[in-house]
MOPAC internal coordinates of N, CA, C and O (Angstrom, degrees):
PM7 1SCF
backbone

  N    0.0000 0     0.00 0     0.00 0    0    0    0
  C    1.4534 1     0.00 0     0.00 0    1    0    0
  C    1.5201 1   109.62 1     0.00 0    2    1    0
  O    1.2310 1   120.85 1   -36.75 1    3    2    1
  N    1.3122 1   115.99 1   143.25 1    3    2    1
  C    1.4585 1   121.60 1  -177.99 1    5    3    2
  C    1.5146 1   111.98 1   -91.42 1    6    5    3
  O    1.2310 1   120.68 1     4.27 1    7    6    5
  N    1.3101 1   116.30 1  -175.73 1    7    6    5
  C    1.4634 1   120.38 1  -179.92 1    9    7    6
  C    1.5212 1   110.80 1   -69.81 1   10    9    7
  O    1.2310 1   120.78 1   -22.26 1   11   10    9
  N    1.3384 1   116.11 1   157.74 1   11   10    9
  C    1.4605 1   120.30 1   175.04 1   13   11   10
  C    1.5214 1   108.26 1   -73.09 1   14   13   11
  O    1.2310 1   120.54 1   -51.80 1   15   14   13
  N    1.3036 1   116.58 1   128.20 1   15   14   13
  C    1.4633 1   121.44 1   176.79 1   17   15   14
  C    1.5237 1   109.21 1  -136.23 1   18   17   15
  O    1.2310 1   120.91 1   -26.89 1   19   18   17
  N    1.3309 1   115.87 1   153.11 1   19   18   17
  C    1.4562 1   121.46 1   172.22 1   21   19   18
  C    1.5223 1   107.25 1   -90.93 1   22   21   19
  O    1.2310 1   119.92 1   -42.16 1   23   22   21
  N    1.3188 1   117.76 1   137.84 1   23   22   21
  C    1.4658 1   120.76 1   176.41 1   25   23   22
  C    1.5197 1   108.29 1   -60.08 1   26   25   23
  O    1.2310 1   120.49 1   -53.29 1   27   26   25
  N    1.3258 1   116.67 1   126.71 1   27   26   25
  C    1.4583 1   119.52 1  -174.16 1   29   27   26
  C    1.5246 1   113.48 1  -137.56 1   30   29   27
  O    1.2310 1   119.80 1  -172.41 1   31   30   29
  N    1.2948 1   117.98 1     7.59 1   31   30   29
  C    1.4578 1   122.33 1  -179.21 1   33   31   30
  C    1.5275 1   109.64 1   -63.69 1   34   33   31
  O    1.2310 1   120.53 1   -47.92 1   35   34   33
  N    1.3251 1   116.59 1   132.08 1   35   34   33
  C    1.4636 1   121.63 1  -179.12 1   37   35   34
  C    1.5247 1   112.18 1   -56.80 1   38   37   35
  O    1.2310 1   120.17 1   151.77 1   39   38   37
  N    1.3236 1   117.28 1   -28.23 1   39   38   37
  C    1.4728 1   120.49 1  -178.54 1   41   39   38
  C    1.5252 1   112.35 1   -66.67 1   42   41   39
  O    1.2310 1   120.12 1   159.90 1   43   42   41
  N    1.3239 1   117.38 1   -20.10 1   43   42   41
  C    1.4608 1   121.10 1   179.91 1   45   43   42
  C    1.5284 1   112.57 1   -85.92 1   46   45   43
  O    1.2310 1   119.70 1   171.97 1   47   46   45
  N    1.3200 1   118.17 1    -8.03 1   47   46   45
  C    1.4640 1   121.08 1  -165.68 1   49   47   46
  C    1.5177 1   113.36 1  -114.80 1   50   49   47
  O    1.2310 1   121.41 1   -30.93 1   51   50   49
  N    1.3281 1   114.91 1   149.07 1   51   50   49
  C    1.4604 1   122.72 1   171.63 1   53   51   50
  C    1.5247 1   107.09 1  -134.87 1   54   53   51
  O    1.2310 1   120.53 1    -8.81 1   55   54   53
  N    1.3187 1   116.60 1   171.19 1   55   54   53
  C    1.4689 1   121.75 1   177.12 1   57   55   54
  C    1.5282 1   112.44 1    53.52 1   58   57   55
  O    1.2310 1   119.92 1  -135.89 1   59   58   57
  N    1.3218 1   117.76 1    44.11 1   59   58   57
  C    1.4601 1   122.56 1  -178.68 1   61   59   58
  C    1.5267 1   109.27 1   -79.35 1   62   61   59
  O    1.2310 1   120.51 1   -55.46 1   63   62   61
  N    1.3179 1   116.64 1   124.54 1   63   62   61
  C    1.4663 1   122.07 1   175.10 1   65   63   62
  C    1.5274 1   108.47 1  -133.50 1   66   65   63
  O    1.2310 1   121.04 1   -27.36 1   67   66   65
  N    1.3177 1   115.61 1   152.64 1   67   66   65
  C    1.4591 1   120.94 1   178.41 1   69   67   66
  C    1.5243 1   109.23 1   -76.04 1   70   69   67
  O    1.2310 1   120.92 1   -45.38 1   71   70   69
  N    1.3027 1   115.84 1   134.62 1   71   70   69
  C    1.4623 1   122.06 1   178.93 1   73   71   70
  C    1.5234 1   109.20 1   -68.95 1   74   73   71
  O    1.2310 1   120.09 1   -49.36 1   75   74   73
  N    1.3267 1   117.43 1   130.64 1   75   74   73
  C    1.4646 1   121.89 1   179.48 1   77   75   74
  C    1.5209 1   110.05 1  -124.78 1   78   77   75
  O    1.2310 1   120.80 1   -15.78 1   79   78   77
  N    1.3074 1   116.08 1   164.22 1   79   78   77
  C    1.4685 1   123.57 1   179.50 1   81   79   78
  C    1.5211 1   112.82 1    58.23 1   82   81   79
  O    1.2310 1   120.75 1  -153.20 1   83   82   81
  N    1.3247 1   116.17 1    26.80 1   83   82   81
  C    1.4645 1   120.29 1  -179.17 1   85   83   82
  C    1.5197 1   111.75 1   -65.59 1   86   85   83
  O    1.2310 1   120.35 1   141.49 1   87   86   85
  N    1.3288 1   116.93 1   -38.51 1   87   86   85
  C    1.4603 1   119.82 1  -178.77 1   89   87   86
  C    1.5224 1   110.83 1   -62.24 1   90   89   87
  O    1.2310 1   120.27 1   138.48 1   91   90   89
  N    1.3280 1   117.10 1   -41.52 1   91   90   89
  C    1.4682 1   120.34 1   177.29 1   93   91   90
  C    1.5235 1   111.03 1   -60.97 1   94   93   91
  O    1.2310 1   120.56 1   138.94 1   95   94   93
  N    1.3225 1   116.53 1   -41.06 1   95   94   93
  C    1.4674 1   120.52 1   179.08 1   97   95   94
  C    1.5185 1   110.89 1   -65.80 1   98   97   95
  O    1.2310 1   120.42 1   132.94 1   99   98   97
  N    1.3326 1   116.81 1   -47.06 1   99   98   97
  C    1.4680 1   120.75 1  -178.57 1  101   99   98
  C    1.5232 1   110.79 1   -60.98 1  102  101   99
  O    1.2310 1   120.30 1   141.70 1  103  102  101
  N    1.3242 1   117.03 1   -38.30 1  103  102  101
  C    1.4688 1   119.91 1  -179.86 1  105  103  102
  C    1.5306 1   111.73 1   -64.26 1  106  105  103
  O    1.2310 1   120.05 1   156.17 1  107  106  105
  N    1.3207 1   117.50 1   -23.83 1  107  106  105
  C    1.4696 1   121.58 1   179.66 1  109  107  106
  C    1.5302 1   112.87 1   -89.18 1  110  109  107
  O    1.2310 1   120.48 1   167.20 1  111  110  109
  N    1.3280 1   116.69 1   -12.80 1  111  110  109
  C    1.4684 1   120.24 1  -178.72 1  113  111  110
  C    1.5303 1   109.46 1   -73.14 1  114  113  111
  O    1.2310 1   120.91 1   -39.77 1  115  114  113
  N    1.3228 1   115.87 1   140.23 1  115  114  113
  C    1.4613 1   120.90 1  -177.32 1  117  115  114
  C    1.5236 1   110.02 1  -112.13 1  118  117  115
  O    1.2310 1   120.04 1   -80.32 1  119  118  117
  N    1.3380 1   117.53 1    99.68 1  119  118  117
  C    1.4648 1   119.16 1   174.79 1  121  119  118
  C    1.5275 1   109.13 1   -68.29 1  122  121  119
  O    1.2310 1   120.69 1   -41.06 1  123  122  121
  N    1.3278 1   116.29 1   138.94 1  123  122  121
  C    1.4686 1   120.66 1  -177.93 1  125  123  122
  C    1.5238 1   110.76 1  -134.43 1  126  125  123
  O    1.2310 1   121.34 1   -18.96 1  127  126  125
  N    1.3191 1   115.05 1   161.04 1  127  126  125
  C    1.4589 1   121.85 1   164.34 1  129  127  126
  C    1.5212 1   105.51 1  -107.30 1  130  129  127
  O    1.2310 1   120.53 1   -30.84 1  131  130  129
  N    1.3153 1   116.59 1   149.16 1  131  130  129
  C    1.4621 1   119.81 1  -177.31 1  133  131  130
  C    1.5227 1   109.53 1  -161.36 1  134  133  131
  O    1.2310 1   121.74 1   -11.78 1  135  134  133
  N    1.3177 1   114.28 1   168.22 1  135  134  133
  C    1.4642 1   121.69 1   170.83 1  137  135  134
  C    1.5168 1   107.17 1  -122.86 1  138  137  135
  O    1.2310 1   120.55 1   -38.21 1  139  138  137
  N    1.3134 1   116.55 1   141.79 1  139  138  137
  C    1.4608 1   120.38 1   175.70 1  141  139  138
  C    1.5211 1   109.71 1   -71.57 1  142  141  139
  O    1.2310 1   120.83 1   -32.80 1  143  142  141
  N    1.3290 1   116.02 1   147.20 1  143  142  141
  C    1.4591 1   122.24 1   176.64 1  145  143  142
  C    1.5333 1   107.51 1   -82.71 1  146  145  143
  O    1.2310 1   121.22 1  -102.97 1  147  146  145
  N    1.3304 1   115.27 1    77.03 1  147  146  145
  C    1.4678 1   120.90 1  -174.70 1  149  147  146
  C    1.5214 1   112.48 1   -66.36 1  150  149  147
  O    1.2310 1   120.06 1   150.16 1  151  150  149
  N    1.3333 1   117.48 1   -29.84 1  151  150  149
  C    1.4700 1   120.37 1  -179.70 1  153  151  150
  C    1.5282 1   111.20 1   -67.78 1  154  153  151
  O    1.2310 1   120.38 1   141.78 1  155  154  153
  N    1.3231 1   116.89 1   -38.22 1  155  154  153
  C    1.4658 1   120.77 1  -177.96 1  157  155  154
  C    1.5293 1   112.54 1   -79.05 1  158  157  155
  O    1.2310 1   120.34 1   157.05 1  159  158  157
  N    1.3408 1   116.95 1   -22.95 1  159  158  157
  C    1.4622 1   120.84 1  -175.99 1  161  159  158
  C    1.5313 1   111.21 1  -132.51 1  162  161  159
  O    1.2310 1   119.61 1  -120.90 1  163  162  161
  N    1.3318 1   118.36 1    59.10 1  163  162  161
  C    1.4690 1   120.02 1  -176.15 1  165  163  162
  C    1.5345 1   113.44 1   -63.12 1  166  165  163
  O    1.2310 1   119.76 1   148.18 1  167  166  165
  N    1.3167 1   118.07 1   -31.82 1  167  166  165
  C    1.4648 1   121.32 1  -178.03 1  169  167  166
  C    1.5311 1   111.98 1   -66.11 1  170  169  167
  O    1.2310 1   120.30 1   157.90 1  171  170  169
  N    1.3035 1   117.04 1   -22.10 1  171  170  169
  C    1.4717 1   120.69 1  -178.84 1  173  171  170
  C    1.5258 1   112.28 1   -79.44 1  174  173  171
  O    1.2310 1   119.99 1   166.95 1  175  174  173
  N    1.3023 1   117.62 1   -13.05 1  175  174  173
  C    1.4675 1   123.34 1   177.97 1  177  175  174
  C    1.5298 1   112.51 1    50.94 1  178  177  175
  O    1.2310 1   121.08 1  -132.74 1  179  178  177
  N    1.3352 1   115.54 1    47.26 1  179  178  177
  C    1.4603 1   120.52 1   176.42 1  181  179  178
  C    1.5202 1   110.00 1   -66.81 1  182  181  179
  O    1.2310 1   119.83 1   -30.24 1  183  182  181
  N    1.3282 1   117.93 1   149.76 1  183  182  181
  C    1.4630 1   119.78 1   175.65 1  185  183  182
  C    1.5293 1   110.39 1   -67.16 1  186  185  183
  O    1.2310 1   120.71 1   -31.46 1  187  186  185
  N    1.2989 1   116.26 1   148.54 1  187  186  185
  C    1.4613 1   120.53 1  -179.70 1  189  187  186
  C    1.5136 1   113.53 1   -87.40 1  190  189  187
  O    1.2310 1   120.16 1   170.03 1  191  190  189
  N    1.3186 1   117.29 1    -9.97 1  191  190  189
  C    1.4664 1   121.06 1  -177.32 1  193  191  190
  C    1.5281 1   111.31 1   -81.18 1  194  193  191
  O    1.2310 1   120.36 1   -23.53 1  195  194  193
  N    1.3346 1   116.91 1   156.47 1  195  194  193
  C    1.4699 1   119.99 1   176.65 1  197  195  194
  C    1.5311 1   110.85 1   -59.14 1  198  197  195
  O    1.2310 1   120.85 1   -33.33 1  199  198  197
  N    1.3185 1   115.97 1   146.67 1  199  198  197
  C    1.4623 1   123.12 1  -175.63 1  201  199  198
  C    1.5304 1   110.71 1  -122.38 1  202  201  199
  O    1.2310 1   120.89 1   -19.69 1  203  202  201
  N    1.3178 1   115.91 1   160.31 1  203  202  201
  C    1.4609 1   123.65 1   172.05 1  205  203  202
  C    1.5192 1   107.58 1  -117.65 1  206  205  203
  O    1.2310 1   120.16 1   -38.03 1  207  206  205
  N    1.3115 1   117.30 1   141.97 1  207  206  205
  C    1.4560 1   118.34 1   177.20 1  209  207  206
  C    1.5102 1   112.58 1   169.41 1  210  209  207
  O    1.2310 1   121.51 1    29.24 1  211  210  209
  N    1.3185 1   114.71 1  -150.76 1  211  210  209
  C    1.4567 1   122.95 1  -179.10 1  213  211  210
  C    1.5240 1   108.80 1  -129.41 1  214  213  211
  O    1.2310 1   120.69 1   -14.45 1  215  214  213
  N    1.3162 1   116.29 1   165.55 1  215  214  213
  C    1.4621 1   122.61 1   172.47 1  217  215  214
  C    1.5329 1   106.57 1   -94.72 1  218  217  215
  O    1.2310 1   120.54 1   -59.33 1  219  218  217
  N    1.3133 1   116.58 1   120.67 1  219  218  217
  C    1.4706 1   121.30 1  -173.10 1  221  219  218
  C    1.5268 1   112.62 1   -54.91 1  222  221  219
  O    1.2310 1   120.04 1   137.50 1  223  222  221
  N    1.3202 1   117.53 1   -42.50 1  223  222  221
  C    1.4682 1   120.16 1  -178.44 1  225  223  222
  C    1.5315 1   111.36 1   -62.80 1  226  225  223
  O    1.2310 1   120.34 1   143.60 1  227  226  225
  N    1.3308 1   116.95 1   -36.40 1  227  226  225
  C    1.4655 1   120.16 1   178.37 1  229  227  226
  C    1.5268 1   110.45 1   -68.18 1  230  229  227
  O    1.2310 1   120.40 1   137.29 1  231  230  229
  N    1.3213 1   116.85 1   -42.71 1  231  230  229
  C    1.4611 1   121.13 1   179.56 1  233  231  230
  C    1.5249 1   110.22 1   -66.36 1  234  233  231
  O    1.2310 1   120.46 1   140.74 1  235  234  233
  N    1.3157 1   116.72 1   -39.26 1  235  234  233
  C    1.4693 1   121.30 1  -179.78 1  237  235  234
  C    1.5269 1   111.46 1   -59.12 1  238  237  235
  O    1.2310 1   120.37 1   143.46 1  239  238  237
  N    1.3362 1   116.89 1   -36.54 1  239  238  237
  C    1.4663 1   119.84 1   179.99 1  241  239  238
  C    1.5299 1   111.87 1   -70.14 1  242  241  239
  O    1.2310 1   120.31 1   158.16 1  243  242  241
  N    1.3346 1   117.00 1   -21.84 1  243  242  241
  C    1.4647 1   121.62 1  -179.25 1  245  243  242
  C    1.5278 1   112.78 1   -95.93 1  246  245  243
  O    1.2310 1   120.76 1   136.39 1  247  246  245
  N    1.3365 1   116.15 1   -43.61 1  247  246  245
  C    1.4735 1   122.05 1  -174.35 1  249  247  246
  C    1.5288 1   108.14 1  -148.87 1  250  249  247
  O    1.2310 1   120.19 1   -96.66 1  251  250  249
  N    1.3335 1   117.23 1    83.34 1  251  250  249
  C    1.4684 1   121.29 1  -173.30 1  253  251  250
  C    1.5270 1   114.77 1   -55.74 1  254  253  251
  O    1.2310 1   120.09 1   152.50 1  255  254  253
  N    1.3325 1   117.43 1   -27.50 1  255  254  253
  C    1.4662 1   120.60 1  -178.51 1  257  255  254
  C    1.5252 1   112.61 1   -64.57 1  258  257  255
  O    1.2310 1   120.15 1   163.72 1  259  258  257
  N    1.3146 1   117.31 1   -16.28 1  259  258  257
  C    1.4653 1   121.30 1  -178.41 1  261  259  258
  C    1.5248 1   113.02 1   -86.18 1  262  261  259
  O    1.2310 1   120.19 1   174.52 1  263  262  261
  N    1.3288 1   117.25 1    -5.48 1  263  262  261
  C    1.4674 1   121.00 1  -173.08 1  265  263  262
  C    1.5253 1   111.01 1  -116.51 1  266  265  263
  O    1.2310 1   121.53 1   -42.18 1  267  266  265
  N    1.3165 1   114.67 1   137.82 1  267  266  265
  C    1.4660 1   123.25 1   177.12 1  269  267  266
  C    1.5252 1   107.54 1  -114.66 1  270  269  267
  O    1.2310 1   120.22 1   -42.93 1  271  270  269
  N    1.3231 1   117.18 1   137.07 1  271  270  269
  C    1.4616 1   121.87 1   174.87 1  273  271  270
  C    1.5164 1   107.79 1  -113.90 1  274  273  271
  O    1.2310 1   120.75 1   -55.68 1  275  274  273
  N    1.3463 1   116.18 1   124.32 1  275  274  273
  C    1.4638 1   119.55 1  -177.35 1  277  275  274
  C    1.5258 1   111.41 1   -82.08 1  278  277  275
  O    1.2310 1   120.48 1     0.49 1  279  278  277
  N    1.3080 1   116.68 1  -179.51 1  279  278  277
  C    1.4688 1   122.22 1  -175.24 1  281  279  278
  C    1.5252 1   112.92 1   -65.34 1  282  281  279
  O    1.2310 1   120.09 1   160.94 1  283  282  281
  N    1.3322 1   117.44 1   -19.06 1  283  282  281
  C    1.4675 1   121.01 1   177.74 1  285  283  282
  C    1.5267 1   112.44 1   -95.13 1  286  285  283
  O    1.2310 1   120.48 1   179.86 1  287  286  285
  N    1.3276 1   116.69 1    -0.14 1  287  286  285
  C    1.4602 1   120.83 1   178.99 1  289  287  286
  C    1.5202 1   114.52 1    91.95 1  290  289  287
  O    1.2310 1   120.12 1  -179.91 1  291  290  289
  N    1.3339 1   117.38 1     0.09 1  291  290  289
  C    1.4659 1   120.16 1   178.03 1  293  291  290
  C    1.5192 1   109.34 1   -79.34 1  294  293  291
  O    1.2310 1   121.11 1   -34.67 1  295  294  293
  N    1.3200 1   115.49 1   145.33 1  295  294  293
  C    1.4582 1   121.28 1  -174.55 1  297  295  294
  C    1.5184 1   111.61 1  -108.21 1  298  297  295
  O    1.2310 1   121.05 1   -30.82 1  299  298  297
  N    1.3209 1   115.60 1   149.18 1  299  298  297
  C    1.4566 1   122.39 1   175.95 1  301  299  298
  C    1.5172 1   109.76 1  -138.50 1  302  301  299
  O    1.2310 1   120.78 1   -23.07 1  303  302  301
  N    1.3223 1   116.10 1   156.93 1  303  302  301
  C    1.4612 1   122.31 1   179.21 1  305  303  302
  C    1.5269 1   108.94 1  -102.74 1  306  305  303
  O    1.2310 1   120.51 1   -46.06 1  307  306  305
  N    1.3094 1   116.64 1   133.94 1  307  306  305
  C    1.4629 1   121.77 1   175.06 1  309  307  306
  C    1.5288 1   107.54 1   -85.79 1  310  309  307
  O    1.2310 1   120.99 1   -86.06 1  311  310  309
  N    1.3342 1   115.71 1    93.94 1  311  310  309
  C    1.4622 1   119.93 1  -176.67 1  313  311  310
  C    1.5243 1   111.95 1   -65.97 1  314  313  311
  O    1.2310 1   119.49 1   152.60 1  315  314  313
  N    1.3242 1   118.58 1   -27.40 1  315  314  313
  C    1.4692 1   119.04 1   176.28 1  317  315  314
  C    1.5286 1   110.38 1   -65.53 1  318  317  315
  O    1.2310 1   120.14 1   146.71 1  319  318  317
  N    1.3232 1   117.34 1   -33.29 1  319  318  317
  C    1.4608 1   120.38 1   177.77 1  321  319  318
  C    1.5240 1   111.81 1   -77.74 1  322  321  319
  O    1.2310 1   120.24 1   153.39 1  323  322  321
  N    1.3304 1   117.14 1   -26.61 1  323  322  321
  C    1.4648 1   120.17 1   174.48 1  325  323  322
  C    1.5297 1   109.04 1   -59.37 1  326  325  323
  O    1.2310 1   120.38 1   144.30 1  327  326  325
  N    1.3316 1   116.89 1   -35.70 1  327  326  325
  C    1.4644 1   120.47 1   178.93 1  329  327  326
  C    1.5268 1   112.05 1   -59.84 1  330  329  327
  O    1.2310 1   120.00 1   145.14 1  331  330  329
  N    1.3115 1   117.60 1   -34.86 1  331  330  329
  C    1.4661 1   121.07 1   177.72 1  333  331  330
  C    1.5281 1   109.35 1   -64.42 1  334  333  331
  O    1.2310 1   120.67 1   135.27 1  335  334  333
  N    1.3269 1   116.33 1   -44.73 1  335  334  333
  C    1.4624 1   121.23 1   178.52 1  337  335  334
  C    1.5272 1   110.43 1   -62.07 1  338  337  335
  O    1.2310 1   120.29 1   137.31 1  339  338  337
  N    1.3306 1   117.05 1   -42.69 1  339  338  337
  C    1.4657 1   120.90 1   179.21 1  341  339  338
  C    1.5249 1   111.40 1   -64.35 1  342  341  339
  O    1.2310 1   120.20 1   141.24 1  343  342  341
  N    1.3276 1   117.23 1   -38.76 1  343  342  341
  C    1.4619 1   120.84 1   177.52 1  345  343  342
  C    1.5247 1   110.28 1   -61.52 1  346  345  343
  O    1.2310 1   120.35 1   133.78 1  347  346  345
  N    1.3233 1   116.93 1   -46.22 1  347  346  345
  C    1.4660 1   120.90 1   178.98 1  349  347  346
  C    1.5276 1   110.71 1   -62.87 1  350  349  347
  O    1.2310 1   120.18 1   140.52 1  351  350  349
  N    1.3295 1   117.26 1   -39.48 1  351  350  349
  C    1.4668 1   121.02 1   179.29 1  353  351  350
  C    1.5251 1   110.96 1   -64.18 1  354  353  351
  O    1.2310 1   120.20 1   138.09 1  355  354  353
  N    1.3258 1   117.23 1   -41.91 1  355  354  353
  C    1.4671 1   121.07 1   178.17 1  357  355  354
  C    1.5270 1   110.08 1   -63.07 1  358  357  355
  O    1.2310 1   120.39 1   137.93 1  359  358  357
  N    1.3214 1   116.86 1   -42.07 1  359  358  357
  C    1.4638 1   120.42 1   178.78 1  361  359  358
  C    1.5276 1   110.87 1   -62.71 1  362  361  359
  O    1.2310 1   120.26 1   137.07 1  363  362  361
  N    1.3301 1   117.10 1   -42.93 1  363  362  361
  C    1.4637 1   120.87 1   178.04 1  365  363  362
  C    1.5228 1   110.50 1   -63.45 1  366  365  363
  O    1.2310 1   120.38 1   138.87 1  367  366  365
  N    1.3283 1   116.87 1   -41.13 1  367  366  365
  C    1.4535 1   121.76 1   179.65 1  369  367  366
  C    1.5308 1   110.57 1   -63.36 1  370  369  367
  O    1.2310 1   120.65 1   139.30 1  371  370  369
  N    1.3215 1   116.37 1   -40.70 1  371  370  369
  C    1.4651 1   120.77 1   179.71 1  373  371  370
  C    1.5259 1   110.80 1   -62.18 1  374  373  371
  O    1.2310 1   120.15 1   135.30 1  375  374  373
  N    1.3121 1   117.33 1   -44.70 1  375  374  373
  C    1.4673 1   121.09 1   178.15 1  377  375  374
  C    1.5244 1   109.58 1   -60.69 1  378  377  375
  O    1.2310 1   120.63 1   135.01 1  379  378  377
  N    1.3259 1   116.40 1   -44.99 1  379  378  377
  C    1.4679 1   121.42 1  -179.72 1  381  379  378
  C    1.5263 1   110.71 1   -60.62 1  382  381  379
  O    1.2310 1   120.33 1   133.30 1  383  382  381
  N    1.3229 1   116.97 1   -46.70 1  383  382  381
  C    1.4617 1   120.64 1  -179.48 1  385  383  382
  C    1.5195 1   111.53 1   -64.82 1  386  385  383
  O    1.2310 1   119.92 1   138.93 1  387  386  385
  N    1.3153 1   117.76 1   -41.07 1  387  386  385
  C    1.4618 1   120.60 1   178.67 1  389  387  386
  C    1.5276 1   110.94 1   -62.49 1  390  389  387
  O    1.2310 1   120.27 1   140.64 1  391  390  389
  N    1.3314 1   117.09 1   -39.36 1  391  390  389
  C    1.4631 1   120.61 1   177.66 1  393  391  390
  C    1.5262 1   110.49 1   -65.32 1  394  393  391
  O    1.2310 1   120.34 1   137.51 1  395  394  393
  N    1.3364 1   116.95 1   -42.49 1  395  394  393
  C    1.4616 1   120.75 1   179.44 1  397  395  394
  C    1.5226 1   111.23 1   -65.38 1  398  397  395
  O    1.2310 1   120.01 1   139.15 1  399  398  397
  N    1.3207 1   117.58 1   -40.85 1  399  398  397
  C    1.4644 1   121.27 1   179.13 1  401  399  398
  C    1.5247 1   110.25 1   -64.16 1  402  401  399
  O    1.2310 1   120.27 1   137.03 1  403  402  401
  N    1.3170 1   117.08 1   -42.97 1  403  402  401
  C    1.4652 1   120.94 1   177.79 1  405  403  402
  C    1.5255 1   110.51 1   -60.38 1  406  405  403
  O    1.2310 1   120.28 1   135.53 1  407  406  405
  N    1.3330 1   117.08 1   -44.47 1  407  406  405
  C    1.4666 1   121.05 1   179.13 1  409  407  406
  C    1.5280 1   110.89 1   -63.73 1  410  409  407
  O    1.2310 1   119.96 1   137.70 1  411  410  409
  N    1.3191 1   117.69 1   -42.30 1  411  410  409
  C    1.4641 1   120.93 1   179.69 1  413  411  410
  C    1.5273 1   111.57 1   -65.93 1  414  413  411
  O    1.2310 1   120.21 1   139.89 1  415  414  413
  N    1.3166 1   117.21 1   -40.11 1  415  414  413
  C    1.4702 1   120.38 1   177.31 1  417  415  414
  C    1.5262 1   110.29 1   -61.56 1  418  417  415
  O    1.2310 1   120.79 1   140.44 1  419  418  417
  N    1.3141 1   116.09 1   -39.56 1  419  418  417
  C    1.4599 1   120.72 1   178.77 1  421  419  418
  C    1.5292 1   110.49 1   -64.43 1  422  421  419
  O    1.2310 1   120.40 1   137.41 1  423  422  421
  N    1.3357 1   116.83 1   -42.59 1  423  422  421
  C    1.4647 1   120.97 1   177.98 1  425  423  422
  C    1.5200 1   111.38 1   -63.97 1  426  425  423
  O    1.2310 1   120.12 1   137.05 1  427  426  425
  N    1.3194 1   117.37 1   -42.95 1  427  426  425
  C    1.4660 1   121.63 1   178.98 1  429  427  426
  C    1.5247 1   109.87 1   -61.64 1  430  429  427
  O    1.2310 1   120.71 1   135.73 1  431  430  429
  N    1.3211 1   116.25 1   -44.27 1  431  430  429
  C    1.4663 1   120.77 1   179.38 1  433  431  430
  C    1.5254 1   110.32 1   -60.30 1  434  433  431
  O    1.2310 1   120.80 1   136.54 1  435  434  433
  N    1.3317 1   116.07 1   -43.46 1  435  434  433
  C    1.4637 1   120.88 1   179.74 1  437  435  434
  C    1.5252 1   110.72 1   -64.85 1  438  437  435
  O    1.2310 1   120.03 1   136.78 1  439  438  437
  N    1.3224 1   117.55 1   -43.22 1  439  438  437
  C    1.4645 1   121.34 1   179.22 1  441  439  438
  C    1.5229 1   111.40 1   -64.66 1  442  441  439
  O    1.2310 1   120.34 1   141.31 1  443  442  441
  N    1.3224 1   116.96 1   -38.69 1  443  442  441
  C    1.4707 1   120.61 1   177.82 1  445  443  442
  C    1.5248 1   110.84 1   -63.29 1  446  445  443
  O    1.2310 1   120.97 1   139.24 1  447  446  445
  N    1.3299 1   115.75 1   -40.76 1  447  446  445
  C    1.4665 1   118.76 1  -179.39 1  449  447  446
  C    1.5278 1   110.81 1   -68.02 1  450  449  447
  O    1.2310 1   119.66 1   147.86 1  451  450  449
  N    1.3159 1   118.26 1   -32.14 1  451  450  449
  C    1.4649 1   121.77 1   177.25 1  453  451  450
  C    1.5219 1   111.42 1   -72.05 1  454  453  451
  O    1.2310 1   120.46 1   148.80 1  455  454  453
  N    1.3218 1   116.72 1   -31.20 1  455  454  453
  C    1.4613 1   121.47 1  -177.99 1  457  455  454
  C    1.5224 1   112.08 1   -77.19 1  458  457  455
  O    1.2310 1   119.88 1   161.98 1  459  458  457
  N    1.3055 1   117.84 1   -18.02 1  459  458  457
  C    1.4752 1   120.67 1  -177.52 1  461  459  458
  C    1.4938 1   112.38 1   -80.60 1  462  461  459
  O    1.2310 1   120.10 1   180.00 1  463  462  461

């Protein structure tokens, strides 16, 4: 058996649009540490060790596509899809930083010319 992958072939997809405002969404996400309530849900066999992650209901209010609701109504976060959001946020941040650097270089150049 091979690695777990999400189907991503362009031939399977329609209505493709570029993700926007990802940085704003990521800034609103609240990373948490938590422990599963193993006593209340023993059949789920949750790990007893401390965990890192998000609260599904909080993520759902920001980016519903990242949350799955099972047949019993319990919610989970698709962490593989969170990576897509993080990639878009990094790209947006890079554009923002490049614009700021260009503006600062222009200001420095102008200040140097005034000082001469």
